[in-house]
N, C-alpha and C positions, 0 to 999 in steps of 0.2 A: 417224679411222675407217679401217679396212682396206678395200682394194678388193675387190670381189666377184669370185669366180673365174669366168673367162670361159666355160669349157665348160658348167658347170652353169647359168649364167645364160642362155646361148644355148639349151640344151636345154629349160629351163623356159619360155622364151619360145615355143618351138615347141609345147609342150603347151598353153599358153594360147591360141595362135593356132588350134590344133586345136579346142579347146573353143568358142571364139568362132565358128569356121566351122561347127561342128555346130549351134550355136544359129541361125545364119543359115539353114542348110539346113532346119532344123525350121520356121522361120518361112516359108520359101519354099514348103514343101510344104503348109502350112496355107493359103497363098494360091493353091494349085494351080499353082504355077510349077515344073512337073515337071523340065524341062531344067535350069533354074537350080539346083534342088535336087540333081540328080545331080552337077552340076559342083561345087557347094559341098561335098557329102559326099566327093567324090573328092579335093578340095583338103584337106579335113580329114584324110583318110587319109594324104595325102602329108606334111602337117605332123606327124602322129603317127609316121610312119615315119622322118622326119628326126630327130625326138626320140629314137626308139629306137636309131637308128644311132649318134648322138652318145653317148647314155647307155651303150649296150653297149660301144662302143669305149673310152670313158673308164673303164668298170668293168674291162675286161680289161687295158688298157695303163697307166692311171694309178692306178686303184683307186677304192674307195668311201671316203667320208669318214665317220669315226666321229662320233657325236654329241658335241659339245663343251660342252654345257650342264651345268647342275648335276646331280650324281649323283641327287638326290632325285626328279628328273623323268625320268631316263633310262629307267626301266621304262615310263612312259607314252608316251614318244617311240617306244620299241621296239614297243609294242603298236600304236600309230598307224601306224608304218612297215609292220608286217606287214599291217594292214588295207589300207593304200594299195597294197602290192604285190599282194595278193590281188585287190583291186578292179581294178587295172590289168590284171591277167591276164585276169580275167573280161571286162572292158571291151574288150580287144583281140580276144578270141574272138568276143564278141557283135557287135562292130563289123565284123569280117571276115565273119561270117555275114550280117549286115545288108547289107553291100555286095554280097555274092554274090547274095543273094535279090533285091535290087533290080535288079542288072544282068542277072539271068537271068529277069526278069519273073515271079518267083514272089511276086506282090504280096500274096496272102492271108497268106503267112508274113511277108513284109517289113513289112506294115502292123502286125503284132503285135510283131515283133521290134525294129523300128526305134526306137520310142519308149523301149523298155526299154534298148536299147544306148545311146541318147543320154543318158538319165538316168544310167546307170552311168558313161558317159564324162565327163559334167559333174562328177560326184563324184570321178572319177579325177583330172581336171585340178585341181580345187580342193584335194584332199588332196595332190597333187604340189606345188602352190605352197606349201602349209603346210609340207611336208617341207623344201623349199628354204629357206623363211624361217627355220625352226628350225635348219637346218644352217649357213646362211651370213649371215643378217641379224640375227636376234635373239641368236644365240650364235656364238662363233668355232668353226669346225669343228675336230673332233679330228684324230687321225692319219689319213692317207690311205695305204693300202697296196694295190698292184696285185695282181690275181689271180695274175699270172705270178710276182711276187715271193713271194707267199704260198705258192704251190704248189711252186715250185722252190727257195725258201729263199735267194734272193740279191737 
């Protein structure tokens, strides 16, 4: 068995930690532990930001890994990946707005937005893990080409 690639493994770990921390924060607010909830959601945002920094850096400097699984399921993987990317973009925006409304005490908006943002983020984390599993665990990853190489041609 080949070893798992270190940066994707680390970044996926951070997105899982973010999802777990959001779940903890959700439980805390249900228990009316407001200060603990604020801290957990802030930590979840830190974990998500670390994920994004690793992911974006890897994408620019090392590249994205093409799907290396069977050709007959490549279209399904691609559709799933587009769904995951769309979900993660929406989740990041909703998460940011939720943090902003919470810290600015705009609680009537925050109480409506927070649960939606959390659910979207859970699905983002889950679909991110599935993408990771499909690229690096279930199938051997395909070619990896950096954005810089792709743009500049070297």
